[in-house]
C-alpha positions in Angstrom: 169.1 191.7 145.1 169.7 192.5 149.1 171.9 189.9 151.6 168.4 188.5 152.6 167.1 187.9 148.9 170.6 186.0 147.6 170.4 183.5 150.6 166.3 183.3 150.7 165.2 180.0 150.6 162.3 179.3 148.5 160.3 176.2 147.3 158.7 176.8 143.5 155.9 174.4 142.6 154.9 173.7 139.0 151.7 172.4 139.4 150.7 170.8 135.5 148.1 168.2 134.9 150.4 165.3 134.6 153.5 166.1 136.5 154.6 168.5 139.6 158.1 169.7 139.7 159.5 170.7 142.5 162.6 173.2 142.6 164.2 174.7 145.6 165.7 178.4 144.7 168.1 179.8 147.0 168.5 183.4 145.7 168.9 183.5 142.0 169.8 179.6 142.6 168.3 177.1 141.4 169.9 174.3 144.0 167.9 170.9 143.0 164.5 170.0 141.2 162.5 167.6 141.4 159.6 165.9 139.1 156.5 164.0 140.5 153.7 162.6 139.3 150.6 164.3 139.6 148.3 162.1 141.5 144.6 164.0 142.0 144.3 161.5 145.3 147.3 162.4 147.0 147.4 164.0 151.0 148.4 167.8 152.0 150.5 164.8 154.4 151.6 162.8 151.4 152.8 166.1 149.6 154.7 167.6 153.0 157.0 164.1 153.3 158.3 164.8 149.5 158.7 168.7 150.1 160.9 167.4 153.2 162.3 164.6 151.7 163.6 167.6 148.5 164.5 169.6 151.3 166.5 166.7 152.8 167.9 166.1 149.5 169.5 169.6 148.7 171.1 169.6 152.1 167.8 172.5 153.8 165.6 172.3 157.2 162.4 172.3 155.9 161.2 174.6 158.2 164.4 176.9 157.5 162.1 177.6 154.0 161.3 181.6 153.8 158.2 181.2 151.2 156.4 178.8 149.2 155.8 179.9 145.0 152.7 177.8 143.5 151.8 178.2 139.2 148.7 175.7 139.3 147.3 175.0 136.6 145.3 171.6 138.7 143.5 173.6 140.9 142.3 170.9 143.7 146.3 170.0 143.0 147.2 173.6 143.8 145.1 173.6 147.0 146.3 170.3 148.1 150.2 171.9 148.3 149.1 175.7 149.6 147.3 173.6 152.5 150.2 171.5 152.6 152.3 174.5 152.7 150.5 176.4 155.6 150.1 173.0 157.8 153.9 171.5 157.1 155.6 175.2 156.9 153.6 177.8 157.9 153.8 179.6 155.1 151.3 181.0 153.1 152.3 180.3 149.3 152.2 182.8 147.0 150.0 181.6 143.9 150.8 183.2 140.2 147.8 183.9 138.1 146.9 186.8 134.6 146.7 189.6 137.2 149.4 190.4 139.6 149.9 193.7 139.2 152.6 194.9 136.8 151.4 192.3 134.3 150.3 193.6 131.5 147.6 190.9 130.1 146.0 191.1 126.8 143.9 188.1 126.7 140.0 188.8 127.2 139.7 186.8 130.3 143.5 187.5 132.2 142.6 184.9 134.5 142.2 182.0 132.2 145.7 182.4 131.5 147.4 179.8 132.6 149.6 180.2 136.0 152.7 178.7 133.7 151.7 180.3 131.2 152.5 183.4 133.2 155.2 182.4 134.4 156.9 181.0 131.4 156.4 184.8 129.7 157.6 186.3 133.0 160.4 184.2 133.2 162.0 184.8 129.8 160.8 188.5 129.1 163.4 188.7 132.1 166.1 187.3 129.8 165.3 189.0 126.5 163.4 192.0 127.3 161.8 191.9 123.9 160.1 190.4 121.3 159.3 186.5 122.0 157.7 183.7 122.0 157.2 181.1 124.6 157.3 177.5 122.9 156.1 175.4 125.8 156.6 171.1 125.6 153.9 169.9 128.5 151.0 168.1 128.3 149.7 170.7 125.3 152.3 172.4 123.3 152.2 176.4 124.3 152.8 179.1 122.4 153.1 182.0 124.2 153.8 185.9 123.2 155.3 188.3 124.5 155.4 192.0 122.9 158.6 194.1 122.8 157.6 195.8 125.6 156.2 192.8 127.9 152.6 193.0 127.5 151.9 189.5 127.1 149.6 189.5 123.6 147.9 185.4 123.8 149.3 182.8 122.1 148.8 179.2 120.5 147.3 175.0 122.0 148.6 172.7 120.1 148.0 168.9 121.6 151.1 167.1 123.4 153.5 165.0 121.3 152.7 162.1 123.9 149.3 162.8 124.8 148.6 162.9 120.7 150.9 159.5 120.9 148.7 157.9 124.0 145.7 158.2 121.5 146.5 156.9 118.8 147.5 153.8 120.4 144.5 153.9 123.0 141.8 154.5 120.0 143.0 152.4 117.4 143.3 148.2 117.3 146.5 148.2 115.4 148.6 151.0 116.0 151.8 150.8 118.5 152.9 153.1 120.6 155.5 154.8 119.1 159.2 156.2 120.3 159.6 159.5 119.7 162.3 160.7 117.6 162.0 162.4 113.9 162.9 159.9 111.1 164.9 160.7 108.9 162.5 160.4 106.0 159.1 161.1 105.8 157.7 158.3 103.7 157.7 155.4 106.5 158.7 152.4 106.6 157.4 151.0 109.0 154.0 151.4 111.2 156.2 153.0 113.8 158.8 154.6 111.3 154.9 156.2 109.8 154.4 157.3 113.2 156.9 159.1 114.1 156.9 161.2 110.5 153.1 162.0 111.4 153.8 163.0 114.7 157.2 164.3 115.0 157.9 165.6 111.7 154.1 167.0 111.2 154.8 168.7 114.1 157.6 170.3 113.9 156.1 171.7 110.5 153.1 172.7 111.9 155.5 174.5 114.9 157.7 176.2 112.3 154.3 177.7 110.3 153.2 179.1 113.4 156.1 180.4 114.2 156.4 182.9 111.3 152.6 183.4 111.3 152.7 184.3 115.0 156.1 186.5 113.9 153.8 188.1 110.9 151.6 189.1 112.8 153.2 191.0 115.8 155.2 192.3 113.2 158.0 191.2 114.7 159.9 189.1 112.1 162.5 188.2 114.3 161.1 187.4 118.0 163.5 185.3 119.5 161.9 182.3 120.4 162.9 180.0 123.5 161.9 176.4 124.3 161.0 174.7 127.4 159.3 171.5 128.5 159.7 168.1 128.4 159.9 167.1 124.4 161.9 170.7 124.2 165.0 168.8 124.0 163.6 166.1 121.2 162.7 168.9 118.4 164.4 172.0 119.5 167.7 170.0 116.7 165.0 170.2 114.0 163.6 173.7 114.3 166.6 176.5 113.5 164.3 179.3 115.2 164.6 178.0 118.6 167.5 180.4 120.1 167.6 178.4 123.2 166.2 175.7 126.2 165.7 176.7 129.4 164.3 173.8 130.9 162.9 175.3 134.1 161.7 178.3 132.6 158.4 178.1 135.2 160.5 177.6 138.3 162.5 180.7 137.1 159.0 182.5 136.6 157.4 181.5 140.0 161.2 183.1 141.7 160.8 186.3 139.5 157.4 186.9 140.9 157.1 186.1 144.4 160.7 188.4 144.5 158.1 191.5 142.8 155.2 190.5 144.9 155.5 188.2 148.0 158.2 190.1 149.5 
């Protein structure tokens, strides 16, 4: 990394279906991060106000930013923040996607891989430099599978825990929205306990089975498993296969890909 790169100020935006994660990178140090709801009605001017506040929290003049990187799975919101970047910050943003040069993508339609999944895979491989699975707990739970040579092989998608709990509550007359934690026993003695056993306990068993099956399919029985996302801290203690939880993996991937392709 050159001296200029060490001090580069990059705004990274991980735009999901439910939340937007904003990170301010100074070189390879993530100095500040914030989480916003993804309001589909937010304007570019409103987005600019949030970015200004983020920069102020980090002691940075927004006009001193050197670039903007975006990983978006919500196209409309992504365009709003792209407009904000151009009009408010004066930067044409770099967008992560599945057909970037150097990213070996085995998906049948490489463009169909979500930008967050591309970022996860790139950041995790940069850490491990070997076969791995990235387990991301977002609106959905995704596995992203990376080969020993860094090729993206594909993955698996499950319903997210919070969404599953919400659907269970809204589609049934008598079931409450349960607290999402691992119960001590699988035979529930209360409705809350029973839902926890089914949702959290059942998800953990499903994940452990998928990890075993994916490792076998890869031919890599010791492939590293990295977890990230909002519910990772709840699940990880009960998944011994997970070697590390990296909260800001997508933001890290945006930075790495920006350095490779936008500079």
